[in-house]
C-alpha positions, 0 to 999 in steps of 0.5 A: 358770458351766457348772454354773450354766447347767446348773442353770438349764436344769434349773430352766427345764424345771421352770418350763415344766412348772409353767406348762403345768400352770397354763395347762391350767386356763385358757380365754379369756373369751368375748370376741373380744379375750380369745380372740385375745390368749390365742392370741397368748400361747399362741404366745409360750409355744410359742416359749419352750419350743422355745427352751429345748429347742434350748438344751438340745440345743446348737442355740443360734443357732436358740434365739436366733432364736426369742426375738424371735418369743417377745417379739413374740407377747407384745407383740402379745397385750398390745396386743390385750388392752388397746390394739388397736381393735375393728377390729384385733381383728376383722381379726386374728381372721379365718380365714387368707385372702389378703385377711386376710393383706394386712390383717394386714400393714398392722397396727402394728409392734412399736414402734407397739404399744408406743407405743400401750400406753404411752398406753393407760390400761387397759394395766398400766404395770409390764408395759409398762415391762418390755416396753420394757426388754427391747426396748431391751436385746435387740432389735438382737441378736435381729434379728441372729439372725433375719436371719443377721447378725453375731451368729450368724456370729461366735458360730458361730466363737467359740462361746457363753460360758455367761454369755451363754446363762445371761442369755439364758435367764433373760430368755426365762423372764421373758418367759415369766412375763409371758406366763403373766400375760397368759393368766391375765388373759385367762381373766377369772377373777381367782383364776387370778392367784394360782398365777402369783404362787406360780410367781414366788416359786418360780422367783424365780432364773429371772425377772430382769425380773419381779423387777428383777434385773440381767442 
């Protein structure tokens, strides 16, 4: 299992490098909704890369703590792209001020964003289903790592089994792949999805959610 994990880490760095090469060719369509959703996707991408680097350096608890904001940033990006009202797009696109922060804090939480996406005809149903599946399986554990709960406290004593790291990293990679789709779609250029499809095929072993593999 240790060898499989080491190979996955190596492959994951290759995946990130390939995705960054693709993202460098993208820019958001000239619409406020596309622009703010694109920014949310970039934030999710940053969290994913930082988590990978932390796993590689042995700072696993910190890596796990970044997987929740990675996921939250992606959900917010998909919500902004498809389900958020124009008013919320405008509010979240404002420069950072105390008033803007107060308004943003009144926005929907993750569960509500997913609920709105579920009922939004424009939202891609297969992506929403994958986001809900990830939330249902991983959310309580990710919360524990963010709040210094029993999971990181226990693992600091017992250590992290390679299988746990392997599964968590594959799931993070899957969220990363969905993020790449979001960024490509927000460019407004349909041809930008073709490299994403090639990436999915090339790194099929890294993407359990995208390809329906078991965890």
